[in-house]
Backbone as CSV, one residue per row, in Angstrom:
resi,resn,N_x,N_y,N_z,CA_x,CA_y,CA_z,C_x,C_y,C_z
1,MET,44.418,-69.273,82.361,45.291,-68.589,81.414,46.669,-69.281,81.489
2,VAL,47.206,-69.560,80.323,48.549,-70.183,80.234,49.490,-69.149,79.649
3,LEU,50.584,-68.893,80.335,51.693,-68.015,79.846,52.740,-68.927,79.318
4,TYR,53.207,-68.691,78.118,54.189,-69.558,77.474,55.608,-69.174,77.863
5,HIS,56.445,-70.190,78.033,57.846,-70.065,78.363,58.017,-69.388,79.731
6,HIS,59.087,-68.580,79.892,59.451,-68.170,81.236,58.621,-66.973,81.708
7,PRO,58.430,-66.858,83.083,57.687,-65.728,83.649,58.540,-64.547,83.696
8,LEU,57.972,-63.415,84.038,58.792,-62.188,84.231,59.814,-62.411,85.328
9,PRO,61.058,-61.960,85.104,62.082,-62.144,86.088,61.792,-61.298,87.354
10,ALA,62.341,-61.780,88.445,62.039,-61.137,89.753,62.512,-59.670,89.729
11,ALA,63.574,-59.381,89.001,64.100,-58.012,89.018,63.105,-57.006,88.373
12,ASP,62.184,-57.529,87.607,61.203,-56.621,87.002,59.883,-56.595,87.766
13,SER,59.838,-57.228,88.911,58.583,-57.208,89.656,58.838,-56.798,91.122
14,ILE,59.951,-56.142,91.334,60.300,-55.726,92.732,59.359,-54.561,93.137
15,PRO,59.160,-54.329,94.427,58.329,-53.229,94.906,58.848,-51.928,94.345
16,GLY,57.909,-51.024,94.035,58.302,-49.723,93.519,58.295,-49.666,92.012
17,ARG,58.309,-50.822,91.320,58.240,-50.870,89.885,56.767,-51.022,89.497
18,GLN,56.233,-50.083,88.753,54.802,-50.186,88.344,54.675,-50.484,86.873
19,TRP,53.668,-51.311,86.575,53.461,-51.725,85.160,51.971,-51.474,84.816
20,LYS,51.774,-51.199,83.595,50.366,-51.136,83.068,50.275,-52.172,81.974
21,GLY,49.173,-52.895,81.994,49.022,-54.027,81.045,47.734,-53.901,80.270
22,GLN,47.703,-54.438,79.042,46.532,-54.470,78.214,46.572,-55.697,77.312
23,PHE,45.409,-56.240,77.032,45.313,-57.328,76.076,45.356,-56.722,74.668
24,THR,46.063,-57.430,73.808,46.332,-56.799,72.476,46.466,-57.918,71.447
25,THR,46.659,-57.532,70.215,47.025,-58.426,69.094,48.281,-57.905,68.456
26,ILE,48.917,-58.836,67.727,50.131,-58.510,66.981,49.795,-58.438,65.510
27,GLN,50.116,-57.363,64.836,49.853,-57.233,63.413,50.788,-58.110,62.620
28,LYS,50.425,-58.379,61.331,51.290,-59.210,60.493,52.705,-58.749,60.394
29,SER,52.883,-57.415,60.488,54.218,-56.819,60.422,55.068,-57.137,61.672
30,GLY,54.383,-57.611,62.708,55.080,-57.863,64.004,54.936,-56.704,64.969
31,GLN,54.121,-55.686,64.590,53.981,-54.559,65.480,52.805,-54.763,66.437
32,CYS,53.038,-54.442,67.716,51.965,-54.574,68.739,50.932,-53.473,68.539
33,SER,49.634,-53.888,68.523,48.578,-52.949,68.367,48.359,-52.066,69.589
34,GLY,48.964,-52.474,70.737,48.818,-51.735,71.952,49.882,-50.642,72.104
35,CYS,51.159,-51.024,72.112,52.213,-50.080,72.390,52.927,-49.603,71.180
36,GLY,52.725,-50.347,70.035,53.309,-49.834,68.745,54.713,-50.391,68.533
37,ARG,55.245,-51.152,69.499,56.600,-51.678,69.350,56.586,-52.903,68.436
38,THR,57.723,-53.128,67.734,57.839,-54.323,66.860,58.612,-55.405,67.629
39,ILE,57.996,-56.605,67.707,58.603,-57.659,68.455,59.614,-58.459,67.610
40,GLU,60.269,-59.365,68.255,61.385,-60.091,67.594,60.983,-60.837,66.379
41,PRO,61.729,-60.765,65.284,61.397,-61.450,64.046,61.580,-62.973,64.222
42,ILE,60.874,-63.733,63.384,60.951,-65.221,63.466,62.181,-65.762,62.739
43,HIS,62.725,-65.005,61.834,63.802,-65.528,60.955,65.136,-65.606,61.760
44,LEU,65.817,-66.690,61.539,67.161,-66.849,62.171,68.163,-66.036,61.352
45,SER,69.158,-65.532,62.046,70.265,-64.886,61.392,71.097,-65.956,60.658
46,PRO,71.937,-65.544,59.694,72.814,-66.564,59.064,73.634,-67.320,60.057
47,GLU,74.115,-66.635,61.060,74.970,-67.318,62.089,74.143,-68.273,62.904
48,GLU,72.923,-67.936,63.280,72.050,-68.856,64.015,71.699,-70.052,63.247
49,TYR,71.435,-69.826,61.907,71.066,-70.907,61.045,72.202,-71.908,60.885
50,GLU,73.390,-71.486,60.687,74.528,-72.373,60.547,74.827,-73.100,61.835
51,PHE,74.648,-72.396,62.974,74.835,-73.047,64.272,73.817,-74.173,64.417
52,LEU,72.547,-73.900,64.140,71.488,-74.880,64.306,71.692,-76.065,63.323
53,LYS,72.018,-75.786,62.099,72.241,-76.821,61.117,73.361,-77.742,61.540
54,GLU,74.408,-77.238,62.103,75.545,-78.017,62.561,75.084,-78.933,63.689
55,LYS,74.308,-78.361,64.610,73.839,-79.100,65.781,72.893,-80.215,65.353
56,ILE,71.982,-79.958,64.470,71.016,-80.941,64.015,71.736,-82.066,63.264
57,MET,72.661,-81.731,62.407,73.367,-82.765,61.680,74.171,-83.651,62.635
58,ARG,74.752,-83.036,63.628,75.615,-83.809,64.548,74.866,-84.563,65.590
59,ASP,73.842,-83.898,66.252,73.201,-84.508,67.420,71.944,-85.277,67.053
60,VAL,71.255,-84.968,65.906,70.053,-85.641,65.511,70.279,-86.611,64.359
61,ILE,70.937,-86.152,63.284,71.138,-86.974,62.094,72.281,-88.012,62.358
62,ASP,73.477,-87.513,62.739,74.633,-88.359,62.863,74.727,-89.024,64.256
63,GLY,74.279,-88.331,65.307,74.448,-88.853,66.632,73.206,-89.218,67.404
64,GLY,72.055,-89.129,66.745,70.793,-89.438,67.360,70.388,-90.872,67.329
65,ASP,69.139,-91.144,67.488,68.678,-92.557,67.516,68.032,-92.976,66.226
66,GLN,68.402,-92.270,65.102,67.762,-92.530,63.847,68.018,-93.960,63.340
67,TYR,69.125,-94.586,63.751,69.443,-95.915,63.240,68.484,-96.958,63.832
68,LYS,67.703,-96.575,64.834,66.674,-97.500,65.319,65.588,-97.679,64.265
69,LYS,65.358,-96.699,63.403,64.335,-96.731,62.441,64.830,-96.760,61.006
70,THR,66.130,-96.726,60.778,66.750,-96.873,59.441,68.097,-97.523,59.626
71,THR,68.866,-97.469,58.532,70.206,-98.089,58.575,71.232,-97.051,58.131
72,PRO,72.490,-97.197,58.551,73.542,-96.346,58.079,73.653,-96.324,56.559
73,GLN,73.439,-97.515,55.932,73.518,-97.595,54.457,72.436,-96.775,53.797
74,GLU,71.224,-96.876,54.365,70.122,-96.093,53.724,70.301,-94.626,53.921
75,LEU,70.769,-94.220,55.078,71.024,-92.788,55.306,72.129,-92.274,54.338
76,LYS,73.121,-93.105,54.072,74.169,-92.745,53.172,73.582,-92.628,51.779
77,ARG,72.710,-93.571,51.415,72.098,-93.493,50.063,71.281,-92.227,49.938
78,PHE,70.577,-91.839,50.996,69.821,-90.612,50.986,70.695,-89.392,50.816
79,GLU,71.764,-89.312,51.558,72.712,-88.192,51.457,73.219,-88.038,50.058
80,SER,73.553,-89.138,49.447,74.065,-89.101,48.017,72.968,-88.609,47.109
81,PHE,71.755,-89.063,47.355,70.579,-88.607,46.533,70.366,-87.120,46.644
82,VAL,70.392,-86.586,47.870,70.195,-85.142,48.089,71.294,-84.362,47.425
83,ASN,72.530,-84.774,47.532,73.655,-84.082,46.951,73.662,-84.060,45.455
84,SER,72.888,-85.008,44.830,72.772,-85.072,43.347,71.674,-84.167,42.843
85,CYS,70.875,-83.592,43.729,69.682,-82.785,43.329,69.944,-81.314,43.562
86,PRO,69.288,-80.432,42.868,69.355,-79.005,43.206,68.763,-78.760,44.597
87,PRO,69.012,-77.641,45.224,68.417,-77.372,46.514,66.893,-77.319,46.379
88,PHE,66.237,-77.884,47.350,64.768,-77.931,47.339,64.125,-76.703,47.900
89,ASP,62.957,-76.395,47.405,62.152,-75.293,47.980,61.199,-75.763,49.068
90,ILE,60.629,-76.974,48.865,59.719,-77.595,49.847,59.983,-79.051,49.919
91,VAL,60.074,-79.557,51.139,60.222,-81.020,51.399,58.928,-81.489,51.976
92,ILE,58.374,-82.550,51.378,57.066,-83.043,51.736,57.150,-84.399,52.405
93,ASP,56.624,-84.571,53.573,56.466,-85.890,54.210,55.314,-86.571,53.529
94,GLY,55.599,-87.392,52.532,54.567,-87.918,51.603,53.517,-88.738,52.317
95,LEU,53.892,-89.621,53.153,52.900,-90.486,53.868,52.056,-89.716,54.795
96,ASN,52.665,-88.766,55.478,51.930,-87.893,56.417,50.892,-87.058,55.667
97,VAL,51.323,-86.432,54.536,50.384,-85.599,53.760,49.248,-86.482,53.176
98,ALA,49.605,-87.669,52.737,48.622,-88.542,52.089,47.509,-88.891,53.064
99,LYS,47.759,-88.920,54.334,46.804,-89.276,55.341,46.068,-88.061,55.929
100,MET,46.345,-86.847,55.446,45.711,-85.687,56.021,44.257,-85.570,55.719
101,PHE,43.823,-86.165,54.618,42.435,-86.083,54.192,41.819,-87.448,54.126
102,PRO,41.213,-87.898,55.232,40.745,-89.287,55.377,39.755,-89.743,54.313
103,LYS,38.983,-88.793,53.723,37.966,-89.216,52.755,38.564,-89.536,51.398
104,GLY,39.798,-89.071,51.164,40.401,-89.248,49.865,41.310,-90.441,49.778
105,ARG,41.533,-90.914,48.551,42.523,-92.016,48.351,43.927,-91.409,48.658
106,GLU,44.802,-92.174,49.277,46.064,-91.578,49.736,46.958,-91.108,48.575
107,SER,47.058,-91.891,47.520,47.846,-91.405,46.395,47.189,-90.197,45.719
108,GLN,45.891,-90.049,45.746,45.184,-88.943,45.190,45.448,-87.729,46.067
109,ASN,45.425,-87.896,47.364,45.714,-86.783,48.258,47.105,-86.209,48.018
110,LEU,48.065,-87.100,47.954,49.427,-86.696,47.723,49.622,-86.024,46.401
111,LEU,49.000,-86.566,45.342,49.141,-85.980,44.019,48.506,-84.584,43.993
112,GLY,47.405,-84.368,44.682,46.738,-83.083,44.693,47.664,-82.004,45.301
113,VAL,48.360,-82.311,46.403,49.249,-81.392,47.040,50.423,-81.086,46.117
114,VAL,51.039,-82.162,45.608,52.204,-81.963,44.757,51.872,-81.221,43.509
115,SER,50.764,-81.496,42.849,50.401,-80.835,41.623,50.188,-79.311,41.817
116,GLN,49.561,-78.943,42.913,49.327,-77.551,43.126,50.661,-76.798,43.398
117,LEU,51.522,-77.431,44.179,52.817,-76.778,44.436,53.686,-76.701,43.188
118,ALA,53.595,-77.756,42.379,54.402,-77.800,41.127,54.024,-76.668,40.167
119,GLN,52.817,-76.180,40.240,52.397,-75.090,39.373,53.201,-73.810,39.634
120,GLN,53.850,-73.742,40.813,54.619,-72.562,41.171,56.102,-72.719,40.787
121,ASN,56.372,-73.750,40.006,57.788,-74.002,39.550,58.777,-74.088,40.724
122,LEU,58.331,-74.822,41.744,59.144,-75.055,42.906,59.930,-76.365,42.789
123,GLN,61.072,-76.406,43.360,61.825,-77.667,43.476,61.276,-78.450,44.685
124,LEU,60.586,-79.548,44.409,59.888,-80.303,45.445,60.635,-81.631,45.713
125,LEU,60.618,-82.041,46.938,61.046,-83.343,47.342,59.963,-84.060,48.094
126,VAL,59.531,-85.207,47.667,58.596,-86.056,48.338,59.318,-87.231,48.992
127,LEU,59.205,-87.298,50.299,59.770,-88.435,51.067,58.669,-89.500,51.322
128,GLY,58.941,-90.750,51.010,57.925,-91.738,51.176,58.465,-93.103,51.574
129,ARG,57.649,-94.082,51.559,58.049,-95.460,51.894,57.840,-96.314,50.632
130,LYS,58.597,-97.397,50.563,58.548,-98.232,49.356,57.187,-98.854,49.111
131,HIS,56.417,-99.072,50.134,55.099,-99.680,49.947,54.140,-98.762,49.175
132,MET,54.475,-97.462,49.092,53.624,-96.516,48.400,53.741,-96.762,46.850
133,LEU,54.733,-97.498,46.392,54.910,-97.775,44.988,54.251,-99.067,44.568
134,ARG,53.722,-99.850,45.574,53.038,-101.070,45.217,51.561,-100.757,45.009
135,PRO,51.012,-101.050,43.784,49.636,-100.668,43.522,48.652,-101.329,44.512
136,SER,47.700,-100.555,45.001,46.703,-100.996,45.909,45.517,-100.072,45.849
137,SER,44.504,-100.355,46.699,43.328,-99.523,46.625,43.608,-98.100,47.078
138,GLN,44.684,-97.919,47.938,45.077,-96.596,48.390,46.130,-95.963,47.563
139,TRP,46.882,-96.771,46.849,48.038,-96.303,46.103,47.990,-96.708,44.656
140,ARG,47.430,-95.806,43.801,47.278,-96.118,42.370,48.590,-95.821,41.648
141,LYS,48.967,-96.759,40.790,50.231,-96.611,40.081,50.270,-95.332,39.244
142,GLU,49.203,-95.020,38.515,49.224,-93.881,37.610,49.354,-92.564,38.394
143,GLU,48.751,-92.499,39.553,48.839,-91.308,40.379,50.221,-91.118,40.943
144,MET,50.853,-92.232,41.329,52.231,-92.117,41.875,53.216,-91.782,40.744
145,GLU,52.940,-92.245,39.515,53.794,-91.868,38.419,53.726,-90.347,38.169
146,GLN,52.486,-89.745,38.331,52.368,-88.324,38.162,53.106,-87.557,39.264
147,VAL,53.051,-88.104,40.496,53.828,-87.469,41.556,55.344,-87.466,41.184
148,ARG,55.831,-88.542,40.708,57.265,-88.647,40.387,57.668,-87.803,39.255
149,LYS,56.719,-87.428,38.375,57.032,-86.567,37.239,57.140,-85.092,37.663
150,GLN,56.503,-84.774,38.770,56.415,-83.376,39.194,57.313,-83.019,40.390
151,ALA,57.931,-84.056,40.976,58.765,-83.859,42.169,59.896,-84.842,42.241
152,HIS,60.977,-84.494,42.865,61.998,-85.437,43.218,61.432,-86.327,44.320
153,CYS,61.708,-87.618,44.288,61.116,-88.560,45.227,62.166,-89.481,45.765
154,PHE,62.078,-89.771,47.042,62.951,-90.781,47.671,62.070,-91.671,48.530
155,PHE,62.138,-92.961,48.238,61.226,-93.927,48.937,62.140,-94.790,49.792
156,ALA,62.002,-94.659,51.120,62.811,-95.405,52.075,62.223,-96.749,52.354
157,ASP,62.992,-97.599,53.041,62.478,-98.910,53.437,61.245,-98.671,54.337
158,ASN,60.375,-99.692,54.384,59.101,-99.509,55.137,59.310,-99.430,56.639
159,ILE,60.471,-99.873,57.111,60.750,-99.802,58.563,61.334,-98.395,58.936
160,SER,61.680,-97.593,57.947,62.369,-96.374,58.219,61.431,-95.260,58.749
161,GLU,61.980,-94.329,59.458,61.292,-93.137,59.934,61.674,-91.985,59.016
162,ASP,60.688,-91.133,58.673,60.885,-90.120,57.694,61.618,-88.874,58.289
163,ASP,61.442,-88.629,59.584,61.896,-87.309,60.127,63.363,-87.027,59.929
164,PRO,64.292,-87.949,60.146,65.693,-87.585,59.912,65.937,-87.207,58.485
165,PHE,65.306,-87.864,57.530,65.446,-87.504,56.109,64.854,-86.114,55.863
166,LEU,63.718,-85.802,56.469,63.089,-84.493,56.281,63.993,-83.376,56.771
167,LEU,64.514,-83.558,58.001,65.412,-82.507,58.592,66.632,-82.349,57.770
168,TYR,67.239,-83.431,57.345,68.498,-83.376,56.544,68.284,-82.601,55.247
169,ALA,67.216,-82.978,54.513,66.994,-82.357,53.219,66.614,-80.885,53.308
170,THR,65.808,-80.585,54.304,65.399,-79.170,54.498,66.569,-78.294,54.888
171,LEU,67.284,-78.718,55.874,68.432,-77.865,56.327,69.549,-77.814,55.320
172,ASN,69.764,-78.914,54.595,70.826,-78.934,53.592,70.508,-78.058,52.392
173,SER,69.233,-77.776,52.169,68.813,-76.986,50.994,68.982,-75.473,51.219
174,GLY,69.057,-75.061,52.490,69.234,-73.626,52.776,68.064,-73.078,53.563
175,ASN,68.238,-71.839,54.034,67.262,-71.219,54.948,65.943,-70.876,54.253
176,HIS,65.909,-70.936,52.901,64.649,-70.670,52.203,63.739,-71.839,52.162
177,CYS,64.246,-73.024,52.443,63.508,-74.253,52.221,62.449,-74.480,53.342
178,LYS,61.220,-74.787,52.930,60.139,-75.087,53.904,59.862,-76.598,53.882
179,PHE,59.069,-77.052,54.852,58.712,-78.495,54.837,57.258,-78.613,55.280
180,ILE,56.629,-79.755,54.843,55.248,-79.992,55.146,55.116,-81.349,55.871
181,THR,54.617,-81.334,57.067,54.292,-82.490,57.847,53.420,-82.050,59.035
182,LYS,52.565,-82.944,59.509,51.827,-82.619,60.732,52.611,-82.993,61.959
183,ASP,53.692,-83.701,61.792,54.554,-84.146,62.923,55.178,-82.885,63.619
184,LEU,55.104,-82.872,64.929,55.645,-81.717,65.693,57.144,-81.842,65.981
185,LEU,57.735,-82.973,65.621,59.181,-83.192,65.784,59.679,-83.027,67.167
186,ARG,58.859,-83.315,68.166,59.258,-83.131,69.594,60.435,-84.034,69.971
187,ASP,60.443,-85.305,69.486,61.511,-86.195,69.825,62.858,-85.681,69.393
188,HIS,62.879,-85.068,68.214,64.182,-84.621,67.672,64.619,-83.337,68.396
189,LYS,63.677,-82.517,68.815,64.040,-81.349,69.622,64.630,-81.833,70.917
190,ALA,64.089,-82.891,71.510,64.603,-83.403,72.781,66.018,-83.974,72.684
191,CYS,66.406,-84.342,71.498,67.792,-84.843,71.274,68.859,-83.753,71.346
192,LEU,68.398,-82.480,71.213,69.371,-81.387,71.167,69.936,-81.087,72.534
193,PRO,71.183,-80.676,72.608,71.910,-80.743,73.898,71.669,-79.657,74.890
194,ASP,71.074,-78.539,74.507,70.955,-77.457,75.462,69.769,-76.579,75.087
195,ALA,69.391,-75.697,76.008,68.194,-74.864,75.872,68.293,-73.938,74.694
196,ARG,69.521,-73.361,74.429,69.664,-72.440,73.353,69.358,-73.099,72.007
197,THR,69.922,-74.315,71.811,69.697,-75.044,70.540,68.240,-75.418,70.400
198,GLN,67.611,-75.874,71.488,66.211,-76.236,71.398,65.361,-74.989,71.056
199,ARG,65.717,-73.872,71.632,65.009,-72.624,71.367,65.115,-72.247,69.862
200,LEU,66.365,-72.329,69.315,66.551,-72.036,67.915,65.838,-73.024,67.016
201,PHE,65.778,-74.290,67.411,65.051,-75.291,66.624,63.569,-74.944,66.575
202,PHE,62.984,-74.574,67.771,61.578,-74.230,67.794,61.301,-72.999,66.878
203,LYS,62.178,-72.042,66.950,62.034,-70.820,66.155,62.160,-71.171,64.628
204,TRP,63.146,-72.007,64.317,63.303,-72.435,62.905,62.056,-73.147,62.413
205,GLN,61.558,-74.053,63.298,60.390,-74.860,62.922,59.176,-73.929,62.689
206,GLN,58.989,-72.968,63.537,57.882,-72.010,63.300,57.955,-71.285,61.958
207,GLY,59.181,-70.944,61.561,59.383,-70.170,60.343,59.459,-70.996,59.097
208,HIS,59.422,-72.368,59.224,59.628,-73.196,58.026,58.595,-74.298,57.838
209,GLN,57.822,-74.597,58.853,56.836,-75.676,58.732,55.516,-75.144,58.164
210,LEU,55.114,-75.650,57.018,53.886,-75.183,56.404,52.742,-76.098,56.867
211,ALA,51.684,-75.469,57.347,50.478,-76.200,57.813,49.374,-76.040,56.798
212,ILE,48.838,-77.170,56.293,47.730,-77.156,55.380,46.451,-76.827,56.071
213,MET,45.719,-75.798,55.598,44.480,-75.382,56.234,43.260,-75.959,55.619
214,LYS,43.289,-76.117,54.266,42.080,-76.642,53.546,42.458,-77.707,52.612
215,GLY,41.624,-78.700,52.471,41.926,-79.817,51.524,41.668,-79.364,50.088
216,PHE,42.387,-80.005,49.208,42.292,-79.616,47.762,41.028,-80.139,47.123
217,GLN,40.331,-81.125,47.756,39.192,-81.769,47.063,38.016,-80.810,47.041
218,LYS,37.815,-79.977,48.056,36.694,-79.073,48.093,37.024,-77.710,47.631
219,SER,38.272,-77.289,47.779,38.697,-75.977,47.413,40.225,-75.992,47.182
220,LYS,40.727,-74.896,46.694,42.160,-74.798,46.430,42.926,-74.987,47.763
221,LEU,44.033,-75.706,47.665,44.849,-75.926,48.858,45.392,-74.635,49.399
222,THR,45.225,-74.402,50.703,45.722,-73.206,51.345,46.549,-73.577,52.525
223,PHE,47.566,-72.704,52.764,48.468,-72.948,53.886,48.286,-71.828,54.950
224,GLN,48.521,-72.194,56.185,48.557,-71.166,57.230,49.701,-70.259,56.967
225,HIS,49.416,-68.937,57.129,50.422,-67.910,56.878,51.562,-68.068,57.902
226,ILE,52.831,-68.121,57.464,53.975,-68.133,58.389,54.242,-66.738,58.848
227,LEU,54.257,-66.551,60.171,54.403,-65.244,60.744,55.807,-64.696,60.476
228,SER,55.883,-63.371,60.565,57.177,-62.676,60.440,57.813,-62.491,61.787
229,TYR,57.029,-62.776,62.901,57.539,-62.491,64.240,57.502,-63.726,65.109
230,ASP,58.324,-63.700,66.187,58.408,-64.827,67.086,57.205,-64.799,68.014
231,THR,56.836,-65.975,68.560,55.594,-66.074,69.417,55.880,-66.577,70.763
232,VAL,56.978,-66.168,71.368,57.310,-66.524,72.757,57.332,-65.207,73.588
233,VAL,57.343,-65.428,74.927,57.516,-64.303,75.871,58.776,-63.570,75.470
234,GLN,58.692,-62.244,75.341,59.845,-61.509,74.922,59.797,-60.042,75.476
235,ARG,61.017,-59.488,75.620,61.090,-58.112,76.127,61.618,-57.183,74.981
236,THR,60.996,-56.058,74.828,61.459,-55.055,73.885,61.520,-53.709,74.647
237,GLY,62.754,-53.276,74.934,62.905,-52.055,75.684,62.238,-52.192,77.074
238,ASP,61.288,-51.295,77.318,60.614,-51.348,78.627,59.254,-52.002,78.552
239,SER,59.064,-52.865,77.543,57.793,-53.539,77.363,58.019,-55.085,77.305
240,TRP,57.000,-55.833,77.834,56.998,-57.250,77.725,55.767,-57.646,76.879
241,HIS,55.958,-58.709,76.073,54.804,-59.214,75.224,54.700,-60.684,75.527
242,ILE,53.536,-61.101,75.967,53.306,-62.452,76.478,52.109,-63.115,75.728
243,PRO,52.357,-64.125,74.933,51.245,-64.862,74.351,50.550,-65.674,75.411
244,TYR,49.208,-65.809,75.267,48.493,-66.559,76.315,47.315,-67.259,75.713
245,ASP,46.777,-68.179,76.474,45.608,-68.943,76.034,44.686,-69.140,77.230
246,GLU,43.437,-68.754,77.055,42.499,-68.785,78.195,41.917,-70.190,78.403
247,ASP,42.102,-71.094,77.395,41.448,-72.394,77.483,42.410,-73.499,77.898
248,LEU,43.599,-73.147,78.390,44.597,-74.127,78.881,44.987,-75.066,77.794
249,VAL,45.113,-74.575,76.549,45.538,-75.406,75.387,47.036,-75.329,75.265
250,GLN,47.653,-76.506,75.086,49.092,-76.555,74.889,49.379,-76.237,73.444
251,ARG,50.094,-75.189,73.174,50.321,-74.732,71.795,51.496,-75.449,71.158
252,SER,51.336,-75.928,69.965,52.447,-76.567,69.255,53.152,-75.527,68.366
253,SER,54.227,-75.966,67.684,55.058,-74.984,66.973,54.343,-74.262,65.838
254,CYS,53.386,-74.960,65.214,52.725,-74.310,64.038,51.406,-73.696,64.390
255,GLU,51.034,-73.665,65.718,49.857,-73.011,66.156,50.167,-71.580,66.572
256,VAL,49.412,-70.636,66.141,49.705,-69.207,66.319,48.834,-68.639,67.408
257,PRO,49.414,-68.051,68.437,48.615,-67.371,69.470,47.966,-66.094,68.891
258,THR,46.678,-65.915,69.174,45.998,-64.689,68.664,45.859,-63.653,69.752
259,LYS,46.069,-64.045,71.003,45.887,-63.079,72.079,47.275,-62.872,72.789
260,TRP,47.511,-61.680,73.154,48.771,-61.303,73.803,48.482,-60.361,75.015
261,LEU,49.400,-60.399,75.926,49.344,-59.431,77.030,50.563,-58.489,76.780
262,CYS,50.300,-57.179,76.723,51.347,-56.188,76.570,51.517,-55.471,77.870
263,LEU,52.723,-55.597,78.468,53.061,-54.903,79.715,54.054,-53.830,79.471
264,GLN,53.764,-52.601,79.968,54.667,-51.471,79.814,54.957,-50.901,81.189
265,ARG,56.224,-50.539,81.415,56.568,-49.932,82.664,56.055,-48.471,82.712
266,LYS,55.359,-48.134,83.762,54.790,-46.823,83.903,55.869,-45.795,84.112
267,THR,55.681,-44.651,83.488,56.580,-43.513,83.736,56.295,-42.898,85.075
268,PRO,57.265,-42.738,85.959,56.990,-42.166,87.297,56.385,-40.788,87.161
269,ASP,55.444,-40.498,88.057,54.821,-39.185,88.068,55.842,-38.162,88.533
270,PRO,55.820,-36.963,87.945,56.772,-35.946,88.369,56.491,-35.491,89.801
271,CYS,57.520,-35.175,90.528,57.345,-34.742,91.918,56.718,-33.345,91.978
């Protein structure tokens, strides 16, 4: 069994304190099926969001190692591009999404995702590399033209890394904006200066990263439901809620625990 994040503090396990525990599930509303308490929501407060945005811009975008994979000139060009567009609803890591379905042609895969999202009248941004615009067996010109008609597109140099652009565009668009990539962004989380900022980044990532569950070629594209509640060890009043995994699997940000341990402090028996 793996318990995520910190264990119960020593003050809550001292002799004389009795607890009762049960395995449980958390409903979509965030309510524990065992004790009925509602656990912490996944959404950041406006203050937390602005704090995280400032930290990401300073420590990851402006002060991180992004220039190892891009140039200051290209990053400046991207900032100007983003500022010239309306706020985005979804930012798509184009190359990452194109490779999600190995049996399909990459430009076809990307077009399928963009076309379905465009039907919802969303402001879309596709981030890609310049080689995606050169016609080839994997990148058909007519399919990429359709992508560009349905979404804003920015194609970086082939040596560039997409993640700094994805983070900048998503955070700059506001707290409503989601993003699509299979990348877990661990390197960028590691650039953040302290545990609180890393914790907020993980929470923001859980609430904004869309995971594709089914490919569009066999059925309609579906996304994993973004939870309304946080999925870390947490205390609510006299209860603890602990996500766990029996198979020793390391959970990533977009993977949802289905099993929880609910611990409640026992009420002392009357004398």
